[in-house]
C-alpha positions in Angstrom: 129.7 181.8 15.6 133.0 183.6 14.7 132.6 183.1 10.9 131.9 179.4 10.9 128.6 180.0 9.0 127.2 183.1 7.3 123.8 184.5 6.5 123.3 187.0 3.6 121.4 190.1 4.8 121.6 192.5 1.8 120.7 190.2 -1.2 117.2 191.8 -1.7 118.4 195.4 -2.0 118.8 197.2 -5.3 122.6 196.9 -5.3 124.8 193.8 -5.1 128.0 195.8 -5.1 129.4 197.0 -1.7 131.9 199.8 -1.4 132.1 200.0 2.4 130.3 199.1 5.7 130.2 201.1 8.9 128.8 200.1 12.3 127.7 202.7 14.8 130.2 202.4 17.7 127.6 203.3 20.3 124.7 201.3 18.8 126.1 198.3 17.0 122.7 197.2 15.6 122.9 200.4 13.4 124.7 199.5 10.2 125.4 201.8 7.3 126.3 200.4 3.8 127.8 202.4 0.9 127.1 200.7 -2.4 129.3 200.6 -5.5 132.8 199.4 -5.6 135.5 202.0 -4.9 137.7 200.9 -7.7 138.1 202.0 -11.3 138.4 198.8 -13.4 136.4 198.3 -16.6 134.3 195.7 -14.9 133.5 197.8 -11.9 130.0 197.4 -10.5 128.2 200.6 -9.5 125.7 201.2 -6.7 122.6 203.0 -5.8 123.7 205.1 -2.8 123.6 204.7 1.0 121.6 202.2 3.0 121.0 202.0 6.8 119.7 199.3 9.0 118.6 199.9 12.6 118.2 196.2 13.4 121.5 194.6 12.6 120.7 194.1 8.9 117.2 192.5 9.2 115.6 195.4 7.4 117.1 198.3 5.4 116.2 201.9 4.4 117.6 203.7 1.4 119.1 206.9 2.7 120.0 208.7 -0.6 123.1 209.7 -2.6 122.1 207.4 -5.5 123.9 209.5 -8.0 127.3 208.9 -6.5 127.5 205.3 -7.9 130.7 204.5 -5.9 131.2 205.0 -2.2 134.6 204.5 -0.6 134.2 205.3 3.1 131.5 206.0 5.8 132.4 207.7 9.0 130.0 207.7 11.9 130.6 210.4 14.6 131.2 208.5 17.9 129.5 211.3 19.8 126.4 211.3 17.7 125.2 208.5 15.5 123.1 210.9 13.5 126.2 212.6 12.2 127.6 210.6 9.3 130.2 211.5 6.6 130.2 209.7 3.3 133.2 209.6 0.9 131.6 209.7 -2.6 133.8 208.9 -5.6 131.1 209.7 -8.2 130.5 208.0 -11.5 133.5 206.4 -13.3 132.3 206.7 -16.9 130.9 210.2 -16.8 131.4 213.5 -15.0 129.0 215.0 -12.5 126.8 213.0 -10.2 127.3 213.3 -6.4 131.0 213.6 -5.7 132.9 214.7 -2.6 132.4 214.3 1.1 128.7 214.4 2.1 127.6 215.0 5.6 124.2 214.3 7.4 123.5 215.5 10.9 119.9 214.1 11.0 120.5 210.4 10.4 120.4 210.6 6.6 117.2 212.6 6.2 119.3 215.3 4.4 122.8 215.6 3.1 125.2 218.5 2.5 128.3 218.4 0.4 131.0 219.6 2.7 134.0 219.0 0.4 133.6 219.6 -3.3 136.4 219.9 -5.9 135.0 219.7 -9.5 132.7 217.6 -11.7 135.4 214.9 -12.3 136.8 214.6 -8.7 135.3 212.7 -5.8 136.6 211.5 -2.4 138.3 208.1 -2.3 139.2 207.9 1.3 138.3 209.6 4.6 139.4 209.1 8.2 138.8 210.7 11.6 141.6 211.8 13.8 141.4 209.1 16.5 141.2 211.6 19.4 139.0 214.2 17.7 136.2 213.4 15.3 135.9 217.1 14.4 139.2 216.5 12.5 138.7 214.7 9.2 141.4 213.8 6.6 140.1 213.2 3.1 141.7 212.2 -0.1 140.2 213.5 -3.4 140.6 211.6 -6.6 140.2 212.8 -10.2 139.4 210.0 -12.6 137.6 209.1 -15.8 137.3 205.9 -17.8 136.1 205.5 -21.4 136.3 202.7 -23.9 139.7 203.7 -25.1 141.6 204.6 -21.9 141.6 205.3 -18.2 142.7 208.7 -16.9 143.5 208.1 -13.3 144.6 211.4 -11.8 144.7 215.1 -12.3 144.9 218.5 -10.5 141.8 217.6 -8.5 143.6 214.8 -6.6 145.0 215.7 -3.2 144.8 215.5 0.6 142.5 217.8 2.5 141.9 218.3 6.3 139.1 219.8 8.2 139.2 220.7 11.9 135.6 221.7 12.3 133.7 218.6 11.3 133.8 219.4 7.6 132.6 223.0 7.7 135.9 224.2 6.2 138.8 222.5 4.5 142.5 223.1 3.9 144.4 221.3 1.1 147.7 220.0 2.3 150.9 220.5 0.3 154.1 220.7 2.5 156.3 217.7 1.8 153.8 216.1 -0.7 154.4 215.5 -4.4 153.8 218.4 -6.7 151.9 218.2 -10.0 149.0 215.9 -10.8 148.4 213.1 -8.3 146.4 209.9 -8.7 144.7 207.7 -6.1 145.6 208.2 -2.4 145.0 206.0 0.6 145.0 207.3 4.2 145.3 205.8 7.6 145.5 207.0 11.2 146.1 205.1 14.5 144.9 205.7 18.1 148.3 204.5 19.2 149.6 207.9 18.2 146.9 210.4 17.0 149.5 212.8 15.7 150.4 210.3 12.9 148.8 210.2 9.5 149.9 207.8 6.8 149.3 208.1 3.1 150.1 206.0 0.0 150.2 208.3 -3.0 150.1 207.6 -6.7 152.2 210.3 -8.5 154.7 210.6 -11.4 157.8 208.4 -11.4 160.8 209.4 -9.4 162.7 212.5 -10.6 166.2 213.0 -9.2 165.5 216.7 -9.2 162.4 216.3 -7.0 162.4 213.5 -4.3 158.8 214.1 -3.5 157.1 211.6 -5.8 155.0 208.5 -5.6 155.2 206.2 -2.6 154.5 205.9 1.1 154.3 209.1 3.2 154.0 209.9 6.9 153.0 213.0 8.8 153.9 213.4 12.5 151.9 216.6 13.0 148.4 215.6 12.0 149.0 216.2 8.3 150.5 219.7 8.3 153.8 218.4 6.9 154.8 215.2 5.3 157.9 213.0 4.7 158.3 210.3 2.0 159.4 207.1 3.7 159.8 204.9 0.6 158.6 204.5 -3.0 156.4 201.5 -2.4 152.9 201.7 -3.9 150.0 199.3 -4.4 151.0 196.9 -7.2 149.2 194.3 -9.3 147.0 196.0 -11.9 147.7 199.4 -10.4 146.7 201.7 -7.5 143.5 202.6 -9.2 142.1 199.5 -7.6 142.6 199.3 -3.8 145.5 201.6 -2.7 144.3 201.2 0.9 146.1 201.5 4.2 145.3 200.1 7.6 147.2 201.2 10.7 147.5 199.0 13.8 145.6 200.4 16.7 148.2 199.3 19.2 151.6 199.7 17.3 151.9 203.1 15.8 154.7 202.0 13.4 152.8 199.0 12.0 150.8 199.7 8.8 149.2 197.2 6.5 
């Protein structure tokens, strides 16, 4: 009834914390849930992996990836609902676990890590090219929290692109900030599939190097980038949400 009333459908699962939800575009009763918040605060709640419902949330099956603890995005291939990509950030308070972009081609029965960086770096955002689901843009994020401090960034952070469904990856660099990066958000729009937007946590502005933190745009599917302004997610810092959403009808409108 358009949000007038709500019914909880996940309360009896092992995780109360939700990182993302994805609905199969061809079979909307199939719902995937990635558990564990995709943020890095001290009070963050972790999860127990990926769940799938085939009946609109009435029942759920646990589909694995419990060791990732934090899942940021789930991409369902619009051509084949059994092909699913999961952006796994990995544990916040320790290294290792399941980090990177994981792919299943059999509906979650098995998973392969298609994008792997190191034991401290996971994937914090992933998007399909709107006109080609074989093209995937993914942002990696190196991070670690302990009692004394939070280290949000490092050489593992960056933007990567695959044009073959995740089989191979290329790290992008032309026009992007150099040095250690932090959290990165990505967005694409079907209004113009050549555009890719990014919000990038990076060192403060240096007059000698204009390519620093802020809002970036690519007009050639990520091959080259231009910084549009220095705005970045505020509040307690970009290690929280640092997310972008592009309008599907107005290519220049980004939230």
